[in-house]
C-alpha positions in Angstrom: -48.8 -53.7 175.4 -44.8 -52.9 174.1 -46.4 -50.9 171.1 -48.8 -48.7 174.1 -44.9 -47.9 175.5 -43.2 -46.8 172.6 -45.9 -44.6 171.2 -46.1 -42.7 174.4 -42.3 -42.5 175.4 -42.5 -40.7 171.7 -44.6 -38.7 172.0 -43.3 -38.3 175.9 -40.0 -37.6 174.1 -41.8 -35.5 171.9 -43.4 -32.7 173.7 -39.5 -32.0 175.1 -38.0 -32.2 172.1 -40.9 -29.5 171.3 -40.3 -27.3 174.3 -36.4 -28.0 173.3 -36.5 -26.5 169.8 -39.2 -22.5 170.9 -36.6 -22.0 173.2 -33.7 -21.9 170.6 -36.5 -19.8 168.7 -36.0 -17.5 171.2 -32.9 -17.5 171.9 -32.6 -18.7 175.5 -31.7 -22.6 173.8 -27.9 -22.3 171.8 -29.2 -23.7 168.3 -26.6 -26.0 168.6 -28.5 -28.0 171.1 -29.5 -31.0 168.9 -33.6 -31.3 170.5 -34.6 -34.9 169.8 -31.2 -36.0 171.8 -31.1 -33.5 174.3 -34.5 -34.2 174.6 -34.7 -38.4 175.0 -31.7 -37.3 177.4 -33.6 -35.6 179.9 -36.3 -38.2 179.9 -35.0 -41.0 180.8 -33.4 -39.1 183.2 -37.0 -38.1 184.5 -37.9 -41.7 184.1 -35.4 -42.5 187.1 -36.0 -39.8 188.9 -39.6 -40.5 189.0 -39.7 -44.0 189.6 -36.8 -43.0 192.9 -39.2 -40.7 194.0 -42.1 -43.6 194.0 -39.5 -45.9 196.1 -38.2 -43.5 198.1 -34.1 -43.5 197.1 -34.6 -39.7 196.9 -36.3 -36.7 198.1 -37.2 -34.2 196.0 -35.4 -31.5 196.8 -32.4 -34.3 195.5 -33.9 -34.9 192.1 -34.8 -31.5 191.6 -31.0 -30.4 192.1 -30.5 -33.1 190.1 -32.6 -32.5 187.1 -31.0 -28.7 187.1 -27.8 -30.1 187.1 -28.8 -32.0 184.0 -30.4 -28.9 182.5 -27.8 -27.1 183.3 -25.3 -29.5 181.9 -27.2 -29.8 178.6 -28.3 -26.0 177.9 -25.4 -24.3 179.0 -24.9 -21.0 178.8 
C-alpha cells in the first residue's frame, strides 16, 4: 500500500510541476520558480484542503480563498 501511495503522490506532484513548467515556458510564471518544490507545496496544501472539505472543517469558499492565496504567494507577479 505504501508503494502505491508513494507512486500516486509522485505522479500528482509531477502533473502539477508540468503545469508550472508550461507556465514558465509561456512567461506566465517566473523562471525563478522551482517547479518541483512549488508543486510539492501546492500538492500538500491541496491534500489538506481536500481532507478539511471532506470532514466539514472548512467550506468550499474558504478552501478556494486559501488556495488562491497560496497561488499568489507561490507565483508573484
